[in-house]
N, C-alpha and C positions, 0 to 999 in steps of 0.2 A: 681555547685555542683559538690564533689567530690565524686568518685566511691568509696565503701568500699574494704576493701583489698581481702575480700572473693569475691566479684563480679572480682576485676581484676584476682586472682587469677582462676578464673574460668574460664573466657576468654583466659589468659594465657595459662591454661591447654586443654581447645580445640584447641588453636591453634598450641599448641604444639603435640597434639594427630594429630591431622589434617597433620602438617607437618611428623610427624612420619611415620604416613599409607603412605603419599605418597611416604617419604623417602623409605619406607618397600616395597612398590609397585614397586617404580621404582628399588629397588636391586632385589626384585624376578623376575621381568621382564629382568633383565641383566642376572641373573643367569640362565633362562630358556634360554633366547637368547644362550648362551654360551654353555649349555647342549646343544641345537638345531644342532648348528652349529657344535661342537666339539665330536657329537655322531658318526659320521664316522671316525673320530681319532681313537676314543675310541675301535672300534670296528675290528682297524686292530692290535689289541696287544691282542685281547679276543682268548681264546682256541678253535681252528678248531675241532670238534670232529672226521673228517673222512677225510683223502683221501685216495684215489683211485684207483691212478695208480704208475703201477712199471716198472722198466726197468730192466733187470737181464743178465748175461751171464751165458749160461748153456753149462754144458759138458755133452754132452749123452743126452738122451731126443728127444723129435722129430725132432731136428733140428742139430743133432749131435755134433756139434760147433757153436752154433749161440749166437747171441744178439738178445733179446726179448723185448715186450713191453705188456703190461698185463694193462687192465681196466676193472670196473665194468661196468655194465649198469645203475644201479641205482648212480646217482653222490652223492647220500646223505649217501651211506653204503662203506665200506671197507669188507662186505662180498655178499652173493648172488652171482649172475650170472656175468658173464664176457666173455669177449672176449682175444685173444692174437694171434699175428703174430711174426714174426721174420726172421732172415737172417742169415745165416750160410755160409761160406766158408772155406775150407783148400785145400791144394795140398802136393803132395807127388812124390818126384823124386829118382830115382832108375838107377840103371846101365841097367835095362832092359827098364823102362818104366817111362814116365811122366804121371802124371794124375792131375785133380782137381775136387772138387765137390763144388756144390753151392746148396742150401737147403733155402725151403723158408716153415718153418710150420705155419700154419694157424688153429686156433682151437675156442672152447667155454669150459668154466668149471665154477665150481659151487665151492665157498669157505664157509664151514660150521663151526662157531666157539662158543662156549660158552664164551668165553674171549677176543675175538677179535685177541690177539697176537698171540694163537695156533690154525693155522686153518687146517681141513682136505680139500683136495683138491680132485675133481673127474673134469674128463672132457673128451672131442673126437677132434679130427679134421684129419688133412692131410697134409703131407709135399711134398711138390715138389722136386726132386732132379734132378738134372742135372748134368752127368760126363763127363768129355772131357779127352780123354785118347789117348796117344802117344808111338806107338812103340819105342825104341832106338836101336831096332836090325839092325844091316846093314844100318842105318842112313837112312833110308825111309821115308820120308815125307810124302807120301800116304799112312801112316798107322795110321792114327789118326781117332781117332772113338767121337762121338758126341751121347750121348742119355740121353735122358729126362724120368722119369717113376714116379709115386707117390706112396705112401703108408698110410693107415690110422693108427692111433694110439688112445689108450686109456691113461688116466693121472690118476694113483688113488696115493695119494701121502699127502706129510706133509708142510705145509707152515709156518716158523715164520716171522712176521711180527711187526714192532711196529704199536700204535695207530695212530700217526702223522709221520712225513718224518721221515726215516732212514732206516737200512740195514735189505734187507731180506735173508733170506736164505731157499731153497725149496731142498728137496728131494724127487724123483718120480719113481716110477715102470712105465714104458711106452710101453705094449705090443705093437707090430708093427704088422701088417696085410697087405696083399695085395690079389688081386684074387688067387694067388696059394698058400700061404702060411701062418705061424702065429708064429712069434718071442714071446713067453709070459714073458722070464727073461730079458728083456733088461728096463735099468731105465737111470737117470740123477741126474746131482746135480745142483745148480744155486745157485748164491750169486747176487745182485745186490741193488738198491735203491728205497725205496718208496716215491712218493711225491704227 
């Protein structure tokens, strides 16, 4: 006995519906699998909200003439408490003497900002300074002097930095002090890169 057309259509519809559901399920699973596998690849193109390390050259400031590294203690913020350290060196030669100076500034600082790019910076630290001096007077080799000293400093200043990687600019007032004296009108200017 032959089935009526409606019954054949019903079976065909059920088979088609089941096949489409299986097909859709396979497609859905394939899409989910691709998304799971590719999610790390997509994350490399996402916007990183904060970078918190920078390197800068400073003229003046606690290192006198130095190259410095600065970072935040909180790795998820580009403001707040941080630390910095650096290395500076310069030398001078003249008719009467030759001298060289090596500095190591180390400090802690705090960046405050309402808009991340423009920051108010305050901090404190110390710098060790080693000076080598040689007199050229009468070519006496025994006239070499070397001494090491340290001084403290405060930092009050402005820092312009991008949200992401990029150029930074700093201008600071750095009062210097030791056990005998204070130099309140000393400052520095810095140019560098935030990463």
